[in-house]
C-alpha positions in Angstrom: -13.4 5.6 29.1 -10.5 7.9 29.4 -9.2 9.8 26.3 -6.2 8.3 24.5 -3.0 10.2 24.6 -2.6 11.4 21.0 0.8 13.1 21.7 2.4 9.9 22.8 4.0 7.5 20.2 4.3 3.8 20.1 7.3 1.6 19.6 7.0 -2.1 18.5 9.4 -4.7 17.3 8.1 -6.5 14.1 9.4 -9.0 11.6 8.3 -9.3 7.9 6.2 -12.2 6.9 8.0 -15.0 5.1 5.5 -14.8 2.3 7.1 -11.4 1.4 10.5 -12.8 0.5 10.0 -13.5 -3.3 13.3 -12.5 -4.8 16.2 -14.1 -3.0 15.7 -13.2 0.7 14.7 -9.6 0.1 11.3 -8.3 1.2 9.0 -6.6 -1.4 7.3 -3.3 -1.1 3.9 -4.8 -0.3 5.1 -6.3 2.9 6.8 -3.0 3.8 3.3 -1.4 3.6 1.8 -4.2 5.6 4.4 -3.6 8.3 3.5 0.1 8.4 -0.2 -0.8 8.8 0.7 -3.3 11.6 2.7 -0.7 13.4 -0.2 1.8 13.2 -2.6 -0.8 14.6 -0.3 -1.3 17.5 -0.9 2.4 18.4 -4.6 1.8 18.7 -4.2 -1.6 20.5 -1.9 0.0 23.1 -4.9 2.3 24.0 -7.4 -0.6 24.1 -8.8 0.6 20.8 -7.9 -2.3 18.5 -10.1 -3.3 15.6 -11.9 -6.0 17.6 -12.9 -3.6 20.4 -13.8 -0.8 18.0 -16.1 -3.1 16.1 -17.8 -5.0 18.9 -18.1 -2.2 21.4 -18.5 0.9 19.2 -19.7 -0.5 15.9 -16.7 1.0 14.1 -14.4 -0.4 11.4 -10.8 0.8 11.6 -9.7 1.3 8.0 -6.4 2.4 6.5 -7.4 5.0 3.9 -4.0 6.3 2.8 -0.5 4.8 3.1 2.6 6.4 1.7 6.1 5.0 2.1 9.7 5.7 1.1 12.0 2.7 1.2 15.6 3.9 1.4 17.2 0.5 2.3 16.8 -3.2 1.8 14.9 -5.4 4.3 15.8 -9.0 4.6 13.5 -11.9 5.6 15.2 -12.5 9.0 15.5 -8.8 10.0 13.7 -7.5 13.0 12.6 -3.9 12.8 11.8 -1.3 15.4 8.6 0.4 14.4 8.0 3.9 15.7 4.6 5.5 15.3 3.9 9.2 16.0 0.5 10.9 15.6 0.6 13.9 13.2 -3.0 15.0 13.3 -6.4 13.4 13.5 -6.1 9.9 12.1 -2.7 10.6 10.6 0.5 8.9 11.8 4.2 9.1 10.9 5.8 5.6 10.8 9.5 4.8 10.8 11.0 1.3 10.6 14.6 1.0 11.8 17.1 -1.9 12.3 20.7 -2.4 13.1 22.9 -3.9 10.4 26.6 -4.5 10.9 26.3 -2.6 14.2 24.9 0.5 12.4 21.4 2.0 12.6 19.5 1.8 9.3 16.2 3.3 8.3 14.3 1.0 6.0 11.0 2.8 5.8 9.7 6.4 6.3 6.0 6.9 5.7 2.6 8.1 6.8 -0.5 6.1 7.4 -4.0 7.7 7.6 -7.0 5.8 9.2 -10.7 6.4 9.5 -13.3 4.8 11.7 -16.2 3.7 9.5 -19.6 3.2 10.9 -20.4 -0.5 10.3 -24.0 -1.5 9.4 -25.3 -4.3 11.6 -22.3 -4.2 14.0 -23.0 -5.4 17.6 -22.4 -2.1 19.2 -24.1 -0.4 22.2 -21.7 2.2 23.5 -21.3 5.7 22.0 -18.0 6.4 20.1 -14.8 6.8 22.1 -12.7 10.0 22.2 -11.7 9.3 18.6 -15.1 10.5 17.4 -13.6 13.0 15.0 -12.3 10.1 13.0 -15.8 8.5 12.6 -17.2 8.6 9.0 -20.1 7.0 7.2 -17.8 5.7 4.5 -14.4 6.0 2.9 -15.5 8.7 0.5 -16.0 11.1 3.4 -12.2 11.4 3.8 -11.1 11.1 0.2 -9.7 14.0 -1.8 -12.6 16.0 -3.3 -11.3 15.9 -6.9 -8.5 13.3 -7.5 -6.7 13.6 -10.8 -8.4 11.8 -13.7 -6.7 8.5 -14.8 -4.9 8.1 -18.1 -7.2 7.4 -21.1 -4.8 4.8 -22.5 -3.7 2.4 -19.8 -3.1 -1.3 -19.2 -6.2 -2.9 -17.6 -6.7 -5.9 -15.3 -10.0 -7.0 -13.8 -10.7 -9.0 -10.6 -13.7 -9.7 -8.4 -13.7 -8.6 -4.8 -13.9 -11.9 -2.8 -14.5 -12.2 0.9 -10.8 -12.5 1.6 -10.2 -9.0 0.0 -12.6 -7.4 2.5 -13.1 -6.2 6.1 -16.2 -6.5 8.2 -18.1 -8.8 5.8 -18.4 -6.0 3.2 -15.7 -3.4 2.4 -12.6 -4.0 0.3 -9.7 -3.3 2.5 -6.7 -1.0 1.8 -4.3 -4.0 1.8 -6.2 -5.6 -1.1 -5.5 -2.5 -3.2 -1.8 -2.7 -2.2 -1.8 -6.3 -3.4 -3.6 -5.2 -6.6 -0.9 -2.6 -7.2 1.8 -5.3 -7.0 -0.1 -7.6 -9.3 -1.0 -5.0 -12.0 2.6 -3.8 -12.2 3.7 -7.4 -12.7 1.1 -8.0 -15.3 1.9 -4.7 -17.1 5.6 -5.6 -17.3 4.9 -9.0 -18.6 2.5 -7.5 -21.2 5.3 -5.2 -22.3 7.9 -8.0 -22.7 9.6 -7.1 -19.4 8.5 -9.9 -17.2 10.3 -10.4 -13.9 11.6 -13.9 -14.8 12.8 -12.7 -18.2 14.8 -9.8 -16.8 16.2 -12.0 -14.0 17.4 -14.6 -16.5 18.6 -12.3 -19.2 20.0 -9.3 -17.3 20.1 -10.3 -13.6 17.8 -7.3 -12.9 15.9 -7.4 -9.7 12.8 -5.3 -9.2 13.3 -2.4 -6.7 10.5 -0.1 -5.4 11.7 3.0 -3.6 8.4 4.8 -3.2 4.7 3.8 -3.1 1.4 5.3 -2.1 -2.1 3.8 -2.1 -5.2 5.9 -1.3 -8.8 4.8 -1.0 -11.3 7.1 -2.7 -14.6 5.3 -2.1 -16.0 2.1 -0.7 -15.8 -1.0 -2.9 -17.8 -4.0 -1.7 -17.6 -7.7 -1.6 -18.5 -9.2 -5.0 -17.9 -6.0 -6.9 -16.1 -6.2 -10.2 -13.0 -4.1 -10.0 -11.0 -2.9 -13.0 -7.5 -1.8 -12.1 -5.5 0.3 -14.6 -1.8 1.1 -14.8 0.2 3.5 -16.9 3.8 4.8 -16.8 3.7 8.5 -16.2 7.5 9.4 -16.2 10.9 7.9 -16.7 13.1 9.2 -13.9 16.7 9.9 -14.8 16.8 6.6 -16.9 17.0 4.7 -13.6 13.3 4.2 -12.7 9.8 4.7 -13.9 6.9 6.4 -12.1 3.6 4.7 -12.6 0.0 5.2 -11.6 -2.7 2.7 -10.7 -6.5 3.5 -10.5 -9.3 1.1 -9.5 -12.9 1.3 -10.5 -15.7 -0.8 -9.0 -19.1 -1.8 -10.3 -21.7 -4.0 -8.5 -25.4 -4.8 -8.1 -27.3 -1.5 -8.1 -24.1 0.3 -8.7 -23.7 -0.1 -12.5 -21.7 3.1 -13.0 -18.0 2.5 -12.3 -16.9 4.2 -9.1 -13.3 5.4 -8.7 -12.4 3.6 -5.5 -8.6 3.8 -5.2 -5.5 5.4 -6.7 -1.8 4.7 -6.3 1.6 5.8 -7.4 4.8 3.7 -7.5 8.4 4.5 -8.3 9.9 1.3 -9.7 13.4 0.5 -10.9 15.9 -2.4 -11.0 19.0 -3.4 -9.2 21.8 -5.5 -10.8 22.3 -8.7 -8.9 25.3 -10.2 -10.6 28.5 -9.3 -12.4 30.8 -6.3 -12.0 27.8 -3.9 -11.6 26.1 -6.0 -8.8 24.5 -3.8 -6.2 24.0 -0.8 -8.5 20.8 0.5 -10.0 20.3 -0.6 -13.6 20.1 2.0 -16.4 16.9 1.8 -18.4 18.1 1.5 -22.0 16.2 2.9 -25.0 14.6 -0.5 -25.7 13.3 -0.8 -22.2 12.0 2.8 -22.1 10.2 2.2 -25.3 8.5 -0.9 -24.0 7.5 0.8 -20.7 6.1 3.9 -22.5 4.5 2.2 -25.5 6.9 4.1 -27.7 6.1 7.5 -26.3 9.0 9.9 -26.2 
């Protein structure tokens, strides 16, 4: 097999999934991150190294281990984006999503996606690894930061069990499931603090806006593990947004000590959807800040 061409990028046209349009016809941050993942997979598929080939021929599981996105503009459910993917180092890709709106080019996502090729136990493989052998690892922990920052002691906590539909390759919890967990834990946290999405929509016409998010895997979590996801607000940014951190810990049979398996950051604010201030960012008043921070100054 010939070596892939790491210097050459990939361009694909993609549309967001209808399931991602939850507030009016705007697409949420989770679907943005899924589009970045899909664009990166296209780079591999273009070189005949899609997940199916990697698994069945080489015994490797293609896993997104880190995805970081900035979202400078709105994406609508009927928009079609041009996705550009450029290699930036072993397993690391720059991703840009562009579209044309009112005849003008608009960038709706700038980000990076990092992947690893995990050796899958019991995979039906017979050939040696391809030219991407430097990306091959025994598990996600092999490419995780050596010493991630410790999580906050006081944080909102939400537990869930890793079901088969959260996993890849019959075993490992996939990156996209932790992206979904980030979305859910933020929603649950806000409701717990009296700031639920339906309440703010009804009372203030505030619409959730995420301008930046990053989800990193730190270790393998496995099917049927119990996962505790925590969330805390770390900073109020110019009274217009809050920066928050998620961490995920897994326990399972023979693995009773919780393992730190994922961490994430998110910059979350609100846009005003009605009235004279429609289209602007909402200011977080003192009452809202107090609710978000638990009364911390």
